[in-house]
C-alpha positions as CSV (number, residue, x, y, z in Angstrom):
1,M,-1.5,-34.7,20.6
2,Q,-0.8,-38.5,20.4
3,P,-3.3,-41.4,20.4
4,L,-3.7,-43.2,23.3
5,A,-3.6,-46.5,20.9
6,T,-2.5,-46.9,17.8
7,T,-4.7,-49.6,15.2
8,A,-4.6,-50.9,12.1
9,C,-6.3,-50.4,9.0
10,G,-8.5,-51.9,6.5
11,L,-10.6,-51.3,3.8
12,S,-14.2,-51.7,4.1
13,R,-16.8,-51.1,1.1
14,R,-16.5,-47.6,1.7
15,G,-13.1,-46.3,2.5
16,W,-10.6,-46.5,5.0
17,R,-11.3,-48.1,8.8
18,H,-9.6,-49.3,11.4
19,K,-10.0,-53.0,12.7
20,E,-11.5,-53.5,16.1
21,D,-9.6,-52.1,19.3
22,E,-9.5,-49.5,21.6
23,V,-10.6,-47.3,19.3
24,G,-13.7,-49.0,18.4
25,G,-14.2,-51.0,15.8
26,A,-17.5,-49.5,13.1
27,T,-16.6,-49.4,9.5
28,E,-17.2,-46.3,7.8
29,R,-15.8,-44.1,10.8
30,T,-12.9,-43.4,12.6
31,K,-12.5,-42.6,16.2
32,P,-9.2,-41.9,18.1
33,L,-8.7,-41.1,21.6
34,S,-6.2,-39.0,22.7
35,N,-4.2,-39.0,25.6
36,N,-6.2,-36.0,27.2
37,G,-9.0,-38.1,27.2
38,A,-10.6,-36.0,23.6
39,V,-11.8,-37.6,20.5
40,W,-11.9,-37.0,17.6
41,A,-13.9,-38.4,14.6
42,W,-13.7,-38.5,10.8
43,G,-15.7,-40.6,7.8
44,D,-18.9,-41.0,7.4
45,N,-21.9,-39.2,9.6
46,T,-25.2,-39.6,8.3
47,F,-27.0,-40.6,11.4
48,G,-25.0,-38.0,13.6
49,H,-22.3,-40.5,14.7
50,L,-19.5,-38.6,14.4
51,G,-20.8,-36.0,17.1
52,N,-20.0,-32.2,15.7
53,G,-23.7,-31.5,15.9
54,V,-23.4,-31.6,11.7
55,V,-26.3,-34.1,10.0
56,L,-24.9,-35.4,6.3
57,G,-27.0,-37.6,4.4
58,S,-24.1,-39.2,2.9
59,F,-20.6,-40.6,3.0
60,Q,-18.3,-37.7,3.7
61,A,-14.1,-38.7,3.8
62,S,-12.9,-36.1,5.8
63,P,-9.2,-36.0,6.2
64,I,-9.7,-33.7,8.9
65,P,-10.8,-34.5,12.5
66,T,-13.9,-32.6,14.4
67,L,-13.3,-32.2,18.2
68,E,-16.3,-33.7,19.5
69,T,-16.0,-30.5,22.5
70,N,-19.7,-32.0,24.6
71,I,-17.2,-34.7,26.7
72,A,-13.3,-34.4,28.0
73,G,-12.3,-37.1,30.0
74,V,-13.4,-40.0,27.8
75,V,-11.4,-43.1,28.8
76,A,-12.7,-45.6,25.9
77,V,-14.8,-45.3,22.6
78,A,-17.1,-47.8,20.7
79,A,-18.2,-47.8,18.3
80,G,-21.7,-49.3,17.1
81,S,-23.5,-49.6,13.7
82,D,-24.4,-46.4,13.4
83,H,-23.4,-44.7,16.7
84,T,-20.9,-44.2,19.5
85,I,-20.3,-45.0,23.2
86,A,-17.5,-43.1,25.4
87,L,-16.9,-43.9,29.1
88,T,-15.2,-41.4,30.7
89,A,-12.8,-41.1,33.8
90,D,-15.8,-40.8,36.5
91,R,-17.4,-44.2,34.8
92,R,-20.0,-42.0,33.3
93,V,-20.6,-43.3,29.6
94,W,-22.1,-40.4,27.0
95,T,-23.7,-41.7,23.4
96,W,-24.4,-40.0,20.0
97,G,-25.5,-40.6,16.4
98,S,-28.4,-43.0,15.3
99,N,-31.4,-43.9,17.9
100,G,-34.1,-46.1,16.1
101,S,-33.7,-49.3,18.3
102,G,-32.7,-47.1,21.9
103,Q,-29.6,-47.7,21.1
104,L,-28.2,-44.4,22.6
105,G,-30.6,-45.5,25.7
106,R,-31.3,-42.0,26.7
107,S,-34.3,-41.2,24.6
108,T,-37.1,-42.8,22.7
109,A,-36.0,-44.5,19.9
110,G,-36.4,-43.5,16.4
111,T,-34.7,-40.4,17.0
112,F,-31.1,-40.2,16.4
113,D,-28.9,-37.2,18.2
114,A,-25.4,-35.0,16.5
115,V,-24.2,-34.0,19.8
116,P,-22.6,-36.6,22.3
117,G,-25.3,-37.5,25.6
118,Q,-25.2,-38.2,28.7
119,V,-26.7,-42.0,29.3
120,T,-28.3,-40.0,33.1
121,N,-29.3,-43.1,34.5
122,L,-26.4,-45.0,34.3
123,S,-23.0,-45.1,37.2
124,G,-20.1,-46.9,36.9
125,V,-19.2,-48.2,34.5
126,A,-16.2,-50.2,33.8
127,A,-16.2,-51.2,30.1
128,I,-19.0,-50.4,26.8
129,A,-19.6,-52.3,23.4
130,G,-22.0,-51.5,20.8
131,G,-23.4,-53.4,18.3
132,D,-25.7,-53.0,15.4
133,R,-28.2,-50.8,17.0
134,F,-27.9,-52.3,20.6
135,T,-25.3,-50.8,23.4
136,V,-23.6,-53.1,26.1
137,A,-21.9,-51.9,29.4
138,M,-20.2,-53.4,32.4
139,T,-20.1,-51.9,35.8
140,T,-17.9,-51.8,38.2
141,N,-19.1,-54.4,40.2
142,G,-19.3,-57.2,37.1
143,Q,-23.1,-56.0,36.6
144,V,-23.7,-56.1,32.8
145,Y,-26.8,-53.4,31.6
146,A,-27.8,-53.1,27.8
147,W,-30.0,-51.5,25.5
148,G,-31.2,-51.2,21.9
149,L,-32.5,-53.6,19.0
150,N,-33.2,-56.8,20.8
151,D,-34.4,-58.6,17.4
152,S,-32.2,-61.6,18.7
153,G,-32.5,-61.2,22.5
154,Q,-29.0,-59.3,22.7
155,L,-30.1,-57.7,25.3
156,G,-30.2,-61.1,27.2
157,T,-33.5,-60.8,27.5
158,N,-36.0,-63.0,25.4
159,G,-38.3,-59.2,24.9
160,P,-39.4,-55.8,22.5
161,D,-36.6,-53.3,21.9
162,I,-35.6,-51.3,25.4
163,P,-34.5,-48.2,25.3
164,T,-33.1,-47.3,28.6
165,P,-30.6,-49.3,30.5
166,H,-31.2,-52.9,31.2
167,L,-29.8,-55.3,33.8
168,V,-28.7,-58.2,32.2
169,T,-30.1,-60.8,35.1
170,G,-28.1,-64.1,35.2
171,I,-24.3,-62.7,35.2
172,S,-22.3,-61.8,38.3
173,N,-19.1,-60.2,38.2
174,A,-18.0,-59.9,34.3
175,V,-14.8,-58.9,33.8
176,A,-15.3,-58.1,30.4
177,V,-18.0,-57.1,27.5
178,S,-18.5,-57.6,24.0
179,A,-21.2,-57.2,20.7
180,H,-21.1,-58.5,17.8
181,S,-22.6,-56.4,15.3
182,F,-23.1,-59.2,12.7
183,G,-24.3,-61.2,15.1
184,Q,-26.5,-59.8,17.0
185,A,-24.9,-61.5,20.1
186,S,-23.4,-59.9,23.3
187,S,-20.8,-61.3,26.0
188,A,-19.8,-61.2,29.1
C-alpha cells in the first residue's frame, strides 16, 4: 500500500516522528494514510491513540503498523498531543486516544478510548486539526467547531473545557483551520 503523502522525518525526544503535514503532526507516533482510505499507526500508545484497541502504559516503538479497521474511507488524519482525529469521505469525524479534557468530542472528559469512535453531533466537515487536548473542525460551509481543553480560550470562548463540538462564533466562511499544541491556540 502506498501512502497518500510522504513526509520528512525528524528525531523527537522519544524516537522518530513525522513532521506536521497531511499525515498528522503529533510527536511520538505516526499516522500515514493509504490510497484506499485506511489508516496505519505505530509508536506511543499510552492513551490508546493508535486506535488498535490496546492500551500500553509506556512508549512502544514498533515498526509493524496496526490497521485501524473500525473506520474506512479516511481522507484526512490529524493528531493532537495525545489523541487522533480522522475525517472520512462522507464528511464524518472519528476520534480516539485520551479524552482527559473532552478532546474526543463524544463522551464525558476524564476517560480515554483505544478504538475509533464517531463524533455523532457533527457533520459536513471539510477539515480537521488537533492541538494539546483540544480539537478543531471546519464544515463545508465555513463554520468552525472546537472542543476539549479551553484553558487559554483556544475554543473561541472564555469558559470551561467543552467536551462536545462547540460552534465558534464570529467566524464565517473559513477556508482552513489549524490547532497549535504548544501555544494553546486555534486559527481559521
